[in-house]
C-alpha positions, -999 to +999 in steps of 0.1 A: -021+436-683-005+412-662-004+419-624+031+413-611+033+379-582+045+407-561+016+427-558-010+399-561+008+389-532-008+416-511-041+403-514-054+379-494-048+343-506-085+334-493-101+363-512-078+354-544-093+317-538-130+329-535-153+337-566-171+370-566-209+368-565-224+364-598-249+384-614-267+366-647-273+386-678-308+394-682-308+420-711-341+407-730-352+380-705-378+373-683-362+383-650-373+355-622-338+348-609-337+374-582-365+376-560-374+410-572-411+429-572-419+428-610-444+459-608-431+493-612-444+524-598-474+539-612-466+568-638-481+594-617-457+582-585-429+580-606-432+615-622-440+629-580-408+609-573-387+619-603-392+658-590-384+652-552-354+636-564-347+658-590-348+688-562-324+675-537-288+691-529-266+662-543-239+688-536-242+675-501-239+651-480-265+634-462-279+654-437-303+648-405-332+634-431-318+602-427-334+598-395-364+613-409-365+573-424-354+559-397-384+572-376-406+561-407-395+524-408-399+520-371-436+532-368-442+510-405-425+479-389-441+487-356-407+490-334-411+477-299-407+506-271-366+507-258-355+494-292-336+516-319-332+511-357-299+513-379-300+513-416-276+496-445-271+500-481-291+465-482-290+439-457-259+429-472-237+458-454-260+453-422-249+414-420-210+427-432-215+455-399-222+426-375-194+402-390-171+434-380-186+445-346-190+408-334-151+400-342-134+389-310-109+361-304-126+328-307-158+343-326-175+329-352-211+329-367-234+300-373-265+291-395-287+265-415-277+256-450-285+263-471-295+294-462-284+331-477-250+333-487-236+362-471-237+347-435-206+324-449-195+356-467-193+378-443-177+357-416-151+346-443-140+382-454-138+393-417-117+360-404-142+342-387-150+309-386-188+299-401-204+268-388-234+259-411-258+233-397-277+211-424-311+213-425-332+182-426-341+163-464-374+183-464-357+219-452-364+216-417-344+228-386-324+200-376-331+213-333-311+185-321-284+194-347-286+229-345-286+225-301-256+209-301-238+231-329-244+259-307-232+240-273-198+228-292-194+266-311-207+289-287-214+310-322-214+350-314-241+353-342-269+325-351-287+339-379-322+321-387-342+335-423-376+334-415-386+323-442-357+313-454-336+316-490-339+295-510-363+272-497-388+299-490-405+283-464-405+286-419-392+266-397-411+252-367-419+278-337-408+258-307-378+244-326-366+281-333-375+288-292-355+266-285-326+274-308-333+313-292-329+301-258-299+283-262-277+305-279-289+331-252-281+313-225-246+315-239-243+349-246-247+350-284-265+369-303-298+356-329-308+375-359-337+370-372-336+378-409-372+384-421-360+400-460-391+383-475-419+390-447-440+413-469-446+376-484-449+357-452-480+349-427-456+351-397-432+376-381-412+369-353-409+405-342-438+404-314-420+376-302-384+391-298-390+414-265-390+382-250-355+377-260-332+408-256-303+392-274-326+389-306-323+416-333-345+416-363-331+426-399-354+436-425-345+451-463-367+471-486-355+451-513-388+427-510-410+458-504-403+469-538-369+488-536-343+462-545-325+491-567-324+512-537-306+493-513-323+495-478-316+474-453-326+483-417-320+460-383-343+467-351-327+460-315-323+467-278-310+503-277-278+495-261-275+468-284-280+492-315-257+516-302-224+495-301-230+477-336-245+519-356-206+525-339-185+504-369-214+516-397-198+539-424-205+576-422-232+585-448-236+547-454-275+559-468-274+585-493-297+609-499-312+594-528-318+561-511-333+580-476-359+600-498-367+570-520-372+553-491-394+579-477-414+588-507-425+546-507-432+544-470-455+573-479-471+552-502-469+517-487-504+505-494-495+507-530-466+487-524-487+464-499-514+458-527-484+445-552-474+418-521-511+410-517-509+403-554-473+388-558-490+363-528-521+354-547-498+348-579-474+326-553-506+299-544-518+301-585-478+292-596-480+263-571-508+250-577-493+250-614-467+236-610-477+207-589-492+198-616-462+187-635-450+155-642-412+158-631-418+186-606-418+189-570-425+223-560-419+229-523-441+252-500-428+288-498-439+322-480-418+345-498-420+356-534-400+325-548-408+290-552-378+263-545-388+233-573-368+201-578-363+186-613-348+157-633-325+177-642-314+215-629-288+219-655-310+207-686-342+225-674-324+257-667-306+259-702-338+257-721-359+279-701-327+301-706-332+297-743-366+306-743-360+340-726-367+327-693-340+334-668-345+315-629-321+308-608-299+270-605-295+267-569-288+229-575-246+234-568-250+255-537-255+227-515-265+190-515-297+191-505-306+209-530-296+183-558-315+195-592-332+225-577-338+256-591-349+288-575-381+302-593-391+343-582-427+348-581-436+369-610-467+390-625-493+373-639-482+373-677-445+365-662-454+336-644-477+321-675-447+328-697-427+303-671-452+277-675-452+273-711-413+271-713-413+247-688-438+226-703-417+223-737-383+219-714-397+194-696 
């Protein structure tokens, strides 16, 4: 069925020219493309969760139980005193809500690139300017360029992913601090995106209390609940209260918050999974470094960025062997011939290495 040009004219032209976020078909594949936790719940916990979810009143809107989740997350994250926490349907929703709340005349968003695509997409959808500041060739912050961009554009929001996606690295602390201070002096927000915190050796949480213009964002996706879609953001109470005004009512379903509360009550199980993945990451990093024609980059996340001779060809050869990774080589010139590999379970990583050896 065709859609009339008159009807299409009602849809924004910039939206029509966009590409939808692509999700690769993973049926029958070893799925190493989306930084998911490869471990499922133990059978006894699956049974307990099923019984708990089955008893919920799905005929009712979400109730005050969502505040139980907020309190549980605040305790789990060690939220500073005087701060509050806001929930989103994944971090993606929080990023969109920040763009909406900060859409004042002349507002813009700034972030290092390559970085998480939703920073730029949220700006575009809200009609805000996005300023991407290229990283250095070794994926470090270009401190001088970031400071110049902040002075020139005076962005409403600066995003700093800690560690970064898709590069996986933590940036220089001194550079981060200078950027945070510069953004505060010109009256803007800094959002520290700690999506990969379970796998990182560092967090900005304890430092953020010195800077009342800094928000800290995390997700339960990397905790082990990617399918549940729960993100959260911490910041000074007065600041969170303003941003929370644009949050849709009932954005967290009864199933979401009950899954979140259940998982937090078994946090040690997920902590053990994260520990296993950190160990697997180190083993995979060493194995990749031994390959001729493969350059793995340092990672503090559950992914490893690698540069190969021909990313498109290597991606297709891996896919033909049932291994699905992410070809990021076209996302930014600095990612030329780069693939992003999710750290999987031991057996999955071994299959990846065997397939990669053959592909090369």
